[in-house]
RODO-2510 file (C-alpha; in nm, 4 decimals, decimal comma):
residues 346
     n   res          X          Y          Z
     1     m     2,4879     9,2592    -1,9922
     2     s     2,6635     9,2422    -2,3399
     3     i     2,5807     9,2177    -2,7056
     4     y     2,8060     9,1355    -2,9889
     5     i     2,7182     9,1409    -3,3543
     6     d     2,9430     9,0792    -3,6495
     7     a     2,7165     8,9577    -3,9221
     8     t     2,6328     9,0095    -4,2904
     9     k     2,3234     8,9446    -4,4882
    10     n     2,2467     9,0041    -4,8546
    11     f     1,8842     9,1085    -4,9023
    12     g     1,9016     9,1189    -5,2874
    13     d     1,9326     9,4885    -5,3535
    14     f     2,0834     9,5651    -5,0140
    15     d     2,3856     9,4454    -4,8162
    16     l     2,3845     9,4564    -4,4420
    17     n     2,7213     9,4313    -4,2736
    18     i     2,6780     9,5196    -3,9052
    19     k     2,9506     9,5168    -3,6399
    20     l     2,8473     9,6160    -3,2968
    21     q     2,9732     9,5482    -2,9445
    22     s     2,8397     9,6898    -2,6219
    23     s     2,7878     9,6326    -2,2603
    24     s     2,5055     9,8904    -2,2257
    25     r     2,1531     9,7818    -2,1341
    26     r     1,9978    10,0709    -2,3315
    27     i     2,1071    10,1076    -2,6869
    28     g     1,9478    10,3440    -2,9437
    29     i     1,9645    10,2797    -3,3139
    30     i     1,9156    10,5629    -3,5468
    31     g     1,9474    10,6099    -3,9097
    32     a     1,7648    10,7087    -4,2218
    33     s     1,4797    10,5042    -4,3635
    34     g     1,6218    10,1995    -4,5354
    35     s     1,9555    10,2121    -4,3610
    36     g     1,9289     9,8722    -4,2121
    37     k     1,7999     9,9393    -3,8577
    38     s     1,4984     9,7141    -3,8625
    39     m     1,7078     9,4474    -4,0487
    40     t     1,9543     9,4462    -3,7741
    41     l     1,6815     9,3570    -3,5197
    42     r     1,5541     9,0746    -3,7440
    43     l     1,8991     8,9181    -3,7348
    44     l     1,9227     8,9392    -3,3687
    45     s     1,5730     8,8032    -3,3117
    46     g     1,6240     8,5115    -3,5372
    47     l     1,3499     8,6144    -3,7791
    48     s     1,6260     8,6516    -4,0487
    49     t     1,9400     8,4400    -4,0622
    50     p     2,2709     8,6004    -4,1427
    51     d     2,4690     8,4712    -4,4465
    52     e     2,7826     8,4615    -4,2143
    53     g     2,9089     8,5902    -3,8857
    54     v     2,8559     8,5793    -3,5164
    55     i     2,5772     8,7010    -3,2820
    56     k     2,6198     8,6675    -2,8992
    57     v     2,4133     8,8096    -2,6110
    58     n     2,5327     8,7823    -2,2595
    59     d     2,7869     8,5154    -2,3731
    60     v     2,5049     8,3102    -2,5283
    61     c     2,5811     8,2324    -2,8886
    62     f     2,2648     8,3045    -3,0999
    63     f     2,4476     8,2405    -3,4343
    64     d     2,7837     8,1371    -3,5556
    65     s     2,8280     8,0434    -3,9129
    66     d     3,1721     7,8741    -3,8613
    67     k     3,0379     7,6586    -3,5811
    68     s     2,6914     7,5918    -3,7464
    69     v     2,5063     7,7486    -3,4531
    70     d     2,1656     7,8991    -3,5204
    71     l     1,9491     7,9261    -3,2052
    72     p     1,5791     7,9199    -3,2936
    73     a     1,3947     8,2390    -3,2448
    74     r     1,1649     8,0955    -2,9832
    75     k     1,4710     8,0145    -2,7559
    76     r     1,6360     8,3636    -2,7800
    77     k     1,3725     8,5096    -2,5403
    78     t     1,3348     8,8261    -2,7260
    79     g     1,0460     9,0605    -2,7337
    80     f     0,9922     9,2394    -3,0665
    81     l     0,7648     9,5317    -3,1424
    82     f     0,7223     9,5333    -3,5143
    83     q     0,6572     9,8503    -3,7142
    84     n     0,3513     9,6987    -3,8620
    85     y     0,2332     9,5541    -3,5194
    86     a     0,1946     9,1919    -3,6455
    87     l    -0,1224     9,1438    -3,4141
    88     f    -0,3242     8,8155    -3,4900
    89     p    -0,6389     8,9458    -3,6453
    90     n    -0,8701     8,6691    -3,5119
    91     m    -0,7653     8,7203    -3,1560
    92     t    -0,8863     8,9722    -2,8935
    93     l    -0,6291     9,2160    -2,7573
    94     e    -0,5983     9,0099    -2,4434
    95     e    -0,5522     8,6896    -2,6381
    96     n    -0,2832     8,8495    -2,8343
    97     v    -0,0923     8,9476    -2,5164
    98     l    -0,1492     8,5926    -2,3619
    99     f    -0,0407     8,4159    -2,6936
   100     s     0,3169     8,3569    -2,5931
   101     l     0,2523     8,2742    -2,2212
   102     d     0,1453     7,9424    -2,0612
   103     k    -0,2313     7,9758    -2,0676
   104     k    -0,2532     7,7147    -1,7914
   105     n    -0,0879     7,9400    -1,5504
   106     p    -0,3438     8,1492    -1,3556
   107     s    -0,0976     8,4336    -1,2830
   108     h    -0,0473     8,5107    -1,6388
   109     k    -0,4009     8,6578    -1,6821
   110     a    -0,3184     8,8913    -1,3970
   111     k     0,0093     8,9756    -1,5550
   112     a    -0,1571     9,0560    -1,8942
   113     a    -0,4127     9,2755    -1,7174
   114     s    -0,1378     9,4664    -1,5477
   115     i     0,0436     9,5400    -1,8626
   116     l    -0,2797     9,6450    -2,0400
   117     d    -0,3553     9,8737    -1,7600
   118     m    -0,0157    10,0288    -1,7643
   119     l    -0,0651    10,1154    -2,1388
   120     g    -0,4212    10,2188    -2,0914
   121     l    -0,5766     9,9309    -2,2830
   122     q    -0,7587     9,7329    -2,0122
   123     r    -1,1083     9,8529    -2,1229
   124     l    -1,0362     9,7337    -2,4765
   125     k    -0,9057     9,3819    -2,3952
   126     r    -1,2092     9,2147    -2,5576
   127     h    -1,1517     9,4153    -2,8838
   128     k    -1,0015     9,2539    -3,2034
   129     p    -0,7254     9,4508    -3,3871
   130     s    -0,9829     9,5589    -3,6589
   131     q    -1,1633     9,7509    -3,3801
   132     l    -0,8454     9,9398    -3,2571
   133     s    -0,6989    10,2619    -3,3743
   134     g    -0,3362    10,2765    -3,4989
   135     g    -0,2122    10,4024    -3,1634
   136     q    -0,4037    10,1299    -2,9801
   137     k    -0,2660     9,8658    -3,2025
   138     q     0,0806     9,9865    -3,1282
   139     r     0,0179     9,9782    -2,7703
   140     a    -0,1219     9,6306    -2,7937
   141     a     0,1852     9,5113    -2,9822
   142     l     0,4087     9,6732    -2,7120
   143     a     0,2037     9,4981    -2,4419
   144     r     0,2607     9,1535    -2,6158
   145     a     0,6460     9,2128    -2,6441
   146     l     0,6482     9,2990    -2,2641
   147     a     0,4390     9,0079    -2,1525
   148     i     0,7147     8,7477    -2,1868
   149     e     0,9651     8,9396    -1,9766
   150     p     1,2189     8,9102    -2,2511
   151     d     1,5977     8,9244    -2,1996
   152     i     1,6182     9,1531    -2,4918
   153     l     1,3460     9,3914    -2,5823
   154     m     1,3529     9,5267    -2,9391
   155     l     1,1403     9,8299    -3,0115
   156     d     1,1029     9,9425    -3,3831
   157     e     0,9609    10,3051    -3,3663
   158     p     0,7368    10,2205    -3,0603
   159     f     0,5581    10,5672    -3,0242
   160     s     0,5438    10,6695    -3,3907
   161     a     0,1713    10,6304    -3,4286
   162     l     0,0554    10,8078    -3,1093
   163     d    -0,0708    11,1596    -3,0779
   164     n     0,1180    11,3960    -2,8629
   165     h    -0,0967    11,3503    -2,5434
   166     l    -0,1277    10,9836    -2,5688
   167     k     0,2451    10,9626    -2,6479
   168     k     0,3508    11,1514    -2,3349
   169     h     0,1228    10,9207    -2,1306
   170     t     0,2570    10,6041    -2,2895
   171     m     0,6200    10,7272    -2,2633
   172     d     0,5790    10,8051    -1,8944
   173     k     0,4253    10,4686    -1,8208
   174     f     0,6947    10,2905    -2,0192
   175     s     0,9635    10,4867    -1,8225
   176     d     0,8127    10,3502    -1,5017
   177     y     0,8326     9,9963    -1,6375
   178     l     1,1918    10,0308    -1,7426
   179     k     1,3014    10,1128    -1,3883
   180     n     1,2470     9,7401    -1,2996
   181     y     1,3404     9,5962    -1,6337
   182     l     1,6891     9,4449    -1,6139
   183     g     1,7185     9,3198    -1,9775
   184     i     1,8784     9,4786    -2,2946
   185     i     1,6765     9,7260    -2,4914
   186     l     1,7456     9,7922    -2,8589
   187     f     1,5406    10,1042    -2,9452
   188     v     1,5128    10,1893    -3,3115
   189     t     1,3649    10,5532    -3,3548
   190     h     1,3895    10,8645    -3,5862
   191     n     1,2964    11,0703    -3,2860
   192     m     1,6209    11,2069    -3,1070
   193     e     1,4357    11,3106    -2,7783
   194     e     1,3009    10,9482    -2,7494
   195     a     1,6623    10,8101    -2,8074
   196     y     1,8142    11,0408    -2,5623
   197     r     1,5400    10,9781    -2,2928
   198     y     1,5578    10,5936    -2,3127
   199     c     1,9096    10,5061    -2,4173
   200     d     2,2595    10,5283    -2,2723
   201     e     2,4345    10,4592    -2,6007
   202     i     2,3481    10,5621    -2,9570
   203     v     2,4399    10,3578    -3,2717
   204     v     2,4105    10,5446    -3,6079
   205     v     2,3507    10,3122    -3,8997
   206     k     2,4082    10,4187    -4,2624
   207     n     2,3823    10,2213    -4,5830
   208     g     2,3700     9,8761    -4,3866
   209     r     2,6827     9,9655    -4,1745
   210     v     2,7575    10,1184    -3,8277
   211     d     2,8431    10,4867    -3,9123
   212     s     2,9286    10,5754    -3,5511
   213     h     2,8599    10,4583    -3,1918
   214     g     2,9145    10,6143    -2,8539
   215     k     2,7677    10,7438    -2,5318
   216     k     2,4667    10,9531    -2,5831
   217     e     2,5925    11,2764    -2,4402
   218     h     2,8981    11,2526    -2,6818
   219     m     2,6854    11,1622    -2,9786
   220     f     2,4567    11,4518    -2,9300
   221     l     2,6943    11,7192    -2,8056
   222     n     2,9983    11,6277    -3,0230
   223     p     2,8670    11,4099    -3,3268
   224     p     3,1702    11,2432    -3,4773
   225     t     3,0389    11,2180    -3,8354
   226     k     2,8160    11,4210    -4,0779
   227     t     2,5546    11,1507    -4,0712
   228     a     2,5445    11,1558    -3,6880
   229     a     2,5305    11,5263    -3,6803
   230     k     2,2202    11,5442    -3,9276
   231     l     2,0429    11,2682    -3,7205
   232     s     2,1011    11,4600    -3,3982
   233     g     1,9335    11,7621    -3,5327
   234     y     2,2129    11,9877    -3,6351
   235     r     2,1250    12,2142    -3,9245
   236     n     2,4321    12,4240    -4,0103
   237     i     2,6766    12,1818    -4,1587
   238     s     2,9379    12,3018    -4,4084
   239     p     3,2251    12,1678    -4,6035
   240     v     3,5643    12,2983    -4,4881
   241     a     3,8534    12,3939    -4,7009
   242     k     4,2042    12,4892    -4,5975
   243     t     4,3059    12,8368    -4,7289
   244     q     4,6531    12,9308    -4,8522
   245     s     4,7050    13,1138    -4,5262
   246     g     4,6350    12,7896    -4,3362
   247     r     4,2882    12,8892    -4,1991
   248     a     3,9669    12,6953    -4,2120
   249     r     3,7078    12,8305    -4,4601
   250     l     3,3468    12,7240    -4,3959
   251     v     3,2585    12,6963    -4,7623
   252     n     2,8774    12,7345    -4,7235
   253     y     2,8936    13,0441    -4,5055
   254     g     3,1938    13,2258    -4,6722
   255     f     3,3950    13,3045    -4,3541
   256     e     3,7417    13,1955    -4,2327
   257     l     3,8631    13,0857    -3,8897
   258     d     4,1778    12,9786    -3,7222
   259     f     4,1863    12,6081    -3,6138
   260     m     4,4351    12,4295    -3,3841
   261     d     4,3712    12,0611    -3,4532
   262     v     4,3781    11,8472    -3,7571
   263     l     4,1399    11,9863    -4,0179
   264     k     3,8449    11,7763    -4,0841
   265     p     3,6129    11,7808    -4,3929
   266     y     3,3080    11,9240    -4,2313
   267     a     3,2122    12,1734    -3,9628
   268     i     2,8996    12,2192    -3,7510
   269     l     2,7927    12,5804    -3,6712
   270     p     2,5650    12,5339    -3,3701
   271     g     2,3437    12,8081    -3,2421
   272     r     2,5421    12,8188    -2,9185
   273     a     2,8478    12,9509    -3,1270
   274     l     2,6573    13,2585    -3,2294
   275     s     2,5914    13,5844    -3,0548
   276     l     2,5234    13,9497    -3,1449
   277     g     2,8594    14,1337    -3,1724
   278     k     3,0055    14,4734    -3,2685
   279     k     3,1714    14,5443    -3,5986
   280     s     3,5142    14,6101    -3,4227
   281     e     3,5259    14,2698    -3,2329
   282     p     3,7309    13,9770    -3,3575
   283     s     3,5574    13,6855    -3,5193
   284     t     3,2610    13,9152    -3,5935
   285     f     3,0969    13,9065    -3,9436
   286     s     2,8272    14,1106    -4,1153
   287     a     2,5146    13,9486    -4,2135
   288     f     2,1540    14,0266    -4,2865
   289     i     1,8346    13,8509    -4,1845
   290     s     1,6614    13,6918    -4,5040
   291     e     1,3838    13,5153    -4,3185
   292     i     1,2096    13,5313    -3,9714
   293     i     0,9947    13,2440    -3,8442
   294     e     0,8339    13,3103    -3,5166
   295     s     0,6658    13,0751    -3,2694
   296     p     0,5389    13,1228    -2,9206
   297     f     0,8655    13,0386    -2,7382
   298     s     1,1301    13,0790    -2,9922
   299     v     1,2286    13,2560    -3,3208
   300     v     1,4299    13,1057    -3,6168
   301     l     1,6531    13,3504    -3,8070
   302     y     1,8028    13,2802    -4,1450
   303     l     2,1265    13,4864    -4,1663
   304     e     2,2942    13,5564    -4,5062
   305     f     2,6687    13,6160    -4,4573
   306     e     2,8823    13,8042    -4,7081
   307     n     3,0119    13,5561    -4,9688
   308     g     2,7949    13,2826    -4,8273
   309     l     2,6237    13,0115    -5,0400
   310     v     2,3402    12,9181    -4,8132
   311     p     2,1914    13,0918    -4,5067
   312     v     2,2745    13,0025    -4,1407
   313     e     1,9717    12,8940    -3,9355
   314     w     1,9809    13,0474    -3,5971
   315     n     1,7182    12,9194    -3,3356
   316     i     1,6942    13,1607    -3,0488
   317     k     1,4734    13,2111    -2,7365
   318     r     1,2006    13,4629    -2,7736
   319     s     1,3464    13,6538    -2,4821
   320     t     1,6744    13,6791    -2,6797
   321     w     1,4841    13,8054    -2,9861
   322     e     1,3351    14,0841    -2,7808
   323     e     1,6868    14,2137    -2,7288
   324     f     1,7510    14,2651    -3,0976
   325     k     1,7582    14,6175    -3,2177
   326     i     1,7582    14,5114    -3,5857
   327     k     1,4536    14,3037    -3,6665
   328     n     1,3758    14,3675    -4,0240
   329     p     1,4923    14,1508    -4,3183
   330     m     1,7688    14,2909    -4,5224
   331     e     1,9180    14,5125    -4,2528
   332     t     2,2701    14,4537    -4,1662
   333     l     2,3709    14,3286    -3,8215
   334     y     2,6970    14,1838    -3,6757
   335     v     2,7204    13,8287    -3,5545
   336     k     3,0129    13,7060    -3,3423
   337     l     3,1270    13,3542    -3,3654
   338     d     3,2875    13,1694    -3,0944
   339     p     3,5451    12,9365    -3,2606
   340     d     3,5769    12,7118    -2,9629
   341     k     3,2065    12,6110    -3,0106
   342     i     3,2363    12,5209    -3,3779
   343     l     3,2603    12,1407    -3,4196
   344     f     3,4773    11,9796    -3,6795
   345     i     3,3786    11,6377    -3,7938
   346     d     3,4415    11,3648    -4,0320
***
């Protein structure tokens, strides 16, 4: 399995310039709204034509501007779940699923029934899109994308319209389906848990270009860029300045640390780098709690450090919170930093 994209497209007020090469079968594409994620899927599927470049999947050339190759969308065998579902309003749910299949083949009706049952839609097969809820429409669109057994399955926010209970059920069923699916999946999402669950590699898109790309474990635990860190859920990100004494100063939080490698422009202060300390211990700084937000299983503390410009957000387990002796805002406590767990990024 392989995918190669080196293509550009001008959309008027937006330039897409995507370069991506991967041999993974499960690729997550994440990025802010309007960054070019969905547009990338449109180029790959043939719904939009690049201005120039090359697109290949499994050594099959979909597009090559120099060689005047532009394989029609119907021959690319791609399944596409659109954000707006794109269901045919005059057809029943079952007819929508069967639309791209050979209606003369008697086995296809059984295939459609199996997919509808997997997604909990069998009892609604006679309904038209106007009779379905948003979540049901989304599952119907997913069923149609799966029905053709595509070589590439492109999912654009596939679970975004589902409530929590239905989302879990659909994701579990979808996981079962993927065990037997041998094609390539491109999974566009804003949800990091979804990306981690379904994908082996993560591509971060920013302003129409690939910002970073790597194995999911690396992208989540050691994000290479500020954009990747934000999208991975890291909250405490600070510009870094080199002091006259050669130390790294985390500008937002007002403290300095030694560093061994080349200094990078930003630092992530993850929760795992923080612990309660004693005043006399090295790498320990005084702070006070400016805000406490409690939930059933965790507590978020906002810590104000001396000379800091913004508070540090520290998310801890409730059991850890129970060990705190100081729990009142504005009281001083000592927080120890583990420099080895602070991430320096571009």
